[in-house]
C-alpha positions in Angstrom: 80.1 124.7 37.3 82.7 127.9 37.6 82.6 128.9 34.0 84.7 132.0 34.9 87.5 129.8 35.4 87.2 128.5 31.7 89.5 129.9 29.2 87.1 129.3 26.4 84.3 127.3 24.6 85.0 125.4 21.6 81.8 124.9 18.9 82.0 122.1 16.8 81.4 122.8 13.4 78.3 120.9 13.2 76.5 122.5 15.7 75.4 124.7 12.7 73.7 122.3 11.1 71.6 121.1 14.1 68.0 120.6 13.3 65.2 120.7 15.8 65.4 118.0 18.0 68.6 117.1 17.4 71.2 115.9 20.4 73.8 118.5 22.1 76.4 117.0 23.8 79.0 119.1 26.5 82.2 117.5 27.1 84.7 119.1 29.7 88.1 118.6 30.2 89.2 119.3 33.4 93.3 119.7 32.6 92.6 122.2 29.5 89.5 123.7 31.2 87.5 123.3 28.2 83.9 122.7 27.3 83.2 121.1 23.9 80.1 121.4 22.5 79.1 118.5 19.6 75.8 116.9 17.7 74.9 113.6 17.2 75.1 113.6 13.6 73.0 110.5 13.7 70.1 111.4 15.5 69.9 114.2 12.8 68.7 112.0 9.5 65.6 112.3 8.6 63.1 109.2 8.9 62.5 107.4 6.0 59.4 105.5 4.4 55.8 106.6 5.3 54.1 106.6 8.8 53.9 103.1 10.4 57.1 101.6 8.5 59.8 100.0 10.8 63.1 101.7 10.4 66.5 100.4 9.7 70.1 101.8 10.2 72.6 101.1 8.1 76.1 102.5 9.0 74.4 105.9 9.7 71.7 105.5 6.6 68.3 105.3 7.6 65.8 103.3 5.5 62.5 101.8 5.8 61.1 98.4 5.7 58.0 99.0 3.8 56.5 95.4 3.7 56.6 95.8 7.7 53.8 98.2 9.0 52.7 99.3 12.6 49.4 100.4 13.4 50.1 103.1 16.3 45.9 103.0 16.9 45.7 99.0 17.5 49.4 98.2 18.1 49.0 95.2 15.6 52.2 94.8 13.2 51.5 93.9 9.5 53.7 92.0 7.1 52.4 92.2 3.4 51.3 89.4 1.2 54.0 87.6 -0.2 57.0 88.8 2.1 58.5 86.2 4.4 59.7 86.5 8.1 62.8 84.2 7.9 63.8 82.2 11.5 67.4 80.5 11.7 71.1 81.7 10.7 70.1 79.5 7.6 66.6 80.8 6.7 65.3 77.3 6.4 62.2 78.1 8.6 59.6 81.0 7.3 55.9 82.4 7.6 54.4 84.1 4.5 50.9 85.0 3.1 50.4 83.5 -0.2 48.2 85.9 -2.7 48.4 82.8 -5.2 46.1 80.6 -3.0 45.4 83.0 0.3 47.0 80.3 2.3 49.3 81.4 5.5 52.7 79.4 4.7 54.7 78.2 7.8 57.7 76.6 6.3 59.8 74.5 9.1 63.0 73.6 8.7 64.7 69.9 7.6 63.9 68.7 11.0 60.3 69.9 11.0 58.1 71.9 13.0 57.3 71.7 16.9 53.9 73.3 18.2 54.0 73.2 21.6 51.4 73.9 24.1 48.5 72.3 26.3 46.3 72.7 23.7 46.6 73.1 19.9 43.7 74.7 18.0 43.3 74.2 14.5 40.2 76.0 12.9 38.8 74.9 9.5 40.0 72.3 7.0 43.8 70.8 7.8 44.9 69.6 4.3 47.9 67.4 3.5 49.3 68.1 0.1 52.1 66.0 0.2 50.0 64.0 1.7 49.6 64.9 5.4 51.5 62.4 7.4 51.6 61.8 11.3 54.0 59.9 12.9 53.6 58.8 16.6 49.9 58.6 16.3 46.8 60.1 17.1 44.4 60.1 20.4 41.3 61.8 20.5 40.4 62.9 24.1 37.3 64.5 25.7 37.9 68.1 26.7 35.9 69.2 29.9 33.0 71.5 29.0 33.2 70.6 25.2 31.0 69.2 22.9 31.6 65.5 22.1 34.7 65.0 20.4 34.7 63.1 17.1 36.8 62.7 14.1 34.6 62.6 10.8 34.7 61.8 7.5 32.5 62.4 4.6 30.9 60.0 2.1 32.8 57.9 -0.1 36.3 59.3 1.8 38.5 55.8 2.0 40.9 55.8 5.2 43.5 53.2 3.4 45.7 51.0 5.4 48.7 49.5 4.5 51.5 50.6 2.1 49.6 49.7 -0.7 46.6 51.2 0.0 45.0 47.9 -0.7 42.5 47.9 2.3 40.3 50.9 3.4 37.4 52.2 5.5 34.6 54.2 3.9 31.0 55.2 4.4 30.2 54.5 0.3 26.9 55.8 -1.2 28.0 54.1 -4.6 25.4 51.1 -4.0 21.8 50.8 -3.6 22.0 51.1 -0.3 24.6 53.3 1.1 26.5 51.8 4.2 30.0 51.6 5.8 32.5 49.7 3.4 35.4 47.8 4.5 38.1 46.7 2.0 40.6 43.8 2.6 43.7 42.8 0.8 44.4 39.7 -0.7 45.3 38.2 2.4 41.7 39.0 4.2 40.3 40.6 7.2 40.8 39.7 10.4 38.7 40.3 13.1 40.4 39.9 17.1 38.7 39.7 20.3 37.1 37.5 22.7 33.3 38.3 21.1 32.5 40.2 18.2 29.1 41.7 17.9 27.0 42.3 15.0 23.9 44.6 16.2 21.2 43.0 13.7 22.2 41.2 10.7 25.4 39.8 8.6 25.4 39.1 5.0 28.3 37.2 3.2 28.4 37.7 -0.8 24.7 39.5 -0.3 24.1 42.9 0.3 21.2 45.4 1.0 17.9 43.9 1.1 19.1 40.8 0.0 20.3 40.3 4.0 17.3 38.7 5.0 18.6 36.7 8.4 20.8 36.8 10.8 23.7 35.5 8.6 22.9 35.2 4.9 24.7 33.6 2.3 24.1 33.7 -1.3 21.6 31.5 -3.1 24.2 29.9 -4.8 25.1 26.0 -5.7 29.1 26.2 -4.9 30.8 26.4 -1.7 30.0 30.4 -1.2 26.4 29.1 0.1 27.6 26.8 2.6 28.4 27.2 6.3 30.9 24.5 7.5 31.3 23.6 11.5 31.7 20.9 14.0 27.9 21.1 15.1 24.9 23.6 15.1 23.1 24.2 18.7 19.8 25.4 18.5 17.9 27.3 21.2 15.4 24.4 22.6 15.1 25.3 26.7 11.7 24.3 27.9 11.5 27.8 29.6 11.5 29.3 26.2 8.5 27.1 25.2 5.0 26.8 25.9 1.9 25.2 24.4 3.8 22.0 24.0 2.0 19.3 22.4 2.8 15.5 20.8 3.3 15.5 17.1 0.3 13.9 15.7 0.2 11.2 13.1 4.1 11.5 12.0 3.6 8.6 9.9 0.8 10.2 7.8 2.9 13.6 7.5 6.0 11.6 6.0 3.9 9.8 3.4 2.8 13.0 2.1 6.3 14.5 1.5 8.6 13.4 -0.7 12.4 12.7 -1.0 14.0 14.1 -4.5 16.8 13.8 -6.2 17.4 17.2 -8.4 20.1 19.2 -10.2 20.5 23.1 -9.5 19.8 25.1 -12.6 23.0 27.7 -11.9 25.6 25.0 -12.2 23.9 21.7 -13.0 25.2 19.7 -9.6 23.5 16.7 -8.4 21.9 17.1 -5.2 19.0 15.4 -2.9 16.6 17.2 -1.1 12.7 18.3 -0.6 10.8 20.7 -2.8 9.8 23.2 -0.4 6.6 24.2 -1.8 5.7 20.4 -1.5 6.3 20.1 2.1 5.0 23.5 3.0 1.3 21.7 2.1 1.9 19.5 4.9 4.5 21.6 7.0 3.6 25.3 6.7 5.7 26.5 9.7 9.1 25.2 8.4 9.1 26.6 5.0 9.7 30.4 4.6 7.9 31.8 1.5 8.7 34.6 -1.1 6.5 37.8 -0.5 4.1 36.5 -3.3 3.4 33.2 -1.3 4.2 31.2 -4.6 7.7 30.4 -4.4 9.2 29.2 -1.2 12.6 30.8 -0.1 13.8 27.9 1.8 12.7 25.4 4.4 14.2 24.5 7.8 15.4 20.4 7.1 16.2 20.0 10.9 12.5 20.3 11.5 12.0 17.2 9.8 13.9 15.0 12.7 11.4 15.3 15.1 8.9 14.0 12.8 11.0 11.3 11.9 11.6 10.3 15.8 8.0 10.2 16.3 7.3 8.4 13.3 9.8 5.6 13.8 8.5 5.6 17.5 4.8 4.5 16.2 6.2 2.4 13.8 8.0 0.8 16.8 5.2 0.3 18.5 3.1 -1.4 15.9 6.2 -3.6 15.2 6.2 -4.5 19.3 2.8 -5.5 18.8 3.0 -7.6 15.8 5.8 -9.5 17.4 3.4 -10.4 20.3 0.8 -11.8 17.7 3.4 -13.7 16.0 4.5 -15.2 19.5 1.0 -15.6 20.6 -0.1 -17.6 17.1 3.1 -19.7 17.3 2.1 -21.0 21.0 -1.4 -21.6 20.0 -1.6 -25.2 17.7 -3.1 -25.2 14.4 -6.5 -27.4 13.7 -6.2 -30.3 12.2 
């Protein structure tokens, strides 16, 4: 620039008030051959707030955002408690840390919140305050290299099914023996499948130590103590047995047991059968006893059938002999 050819330099009056570090602009005009010097008045405004607070410019007036602080050492940005950062033009969604309960409050729009990613981790307890509702289903998968994935429910925590919460599944400790409790609606429970496996014993109408067999029903004289079926099949293959021998003296056994009529004490219903304690004196192997060995729990009525079969065969043998004797006597003339 050839300053000798410039007629003069014009100083803007604001230059006198320049602060240290202010911006200075030189403006040249070839037509008038003048240089004007002016300052950026906005740059001369002093910073607002304290160190670390974010600054804003409101039409040339600087201010500080006291709730948003930058840590120059760590690079962190902090939003103080109970202040919200809004998202969207209508300010529906926001994030804040509430001091009333210590929760981080993430509020979505009317359409909800979308969390996207190949993996989303929630560390701690997920609490549904409204309650928590999940649409679209839940799939529990195994992560490679991670411990076995599981969903756990604490004792006596019920998982309800249906709109009226009539059915639930829970690990109940309210009974004498802690157990998994499945409670159904008034319509009952349906279990579907080609087969249903129960590990050990099933109690229907009984619980705890009263479940003593593969299937245990209550000691009741009404329909709740009955099983209805078209037929019953009992394991009886020779491949399962050893020390096989014929029943001895079946008629004597039957002569020493007695069929009776009686009334059940619980409902006075009339019935027929045996007295298990009496049968146990002749056939102890078909009677199950209480621990005190005084009273019987019950007996296997089906085991009487083989004894009846052998007794009938013995009687038939006797009948056949008597028939032969009668025929023989009829053929022999009587003495005069």
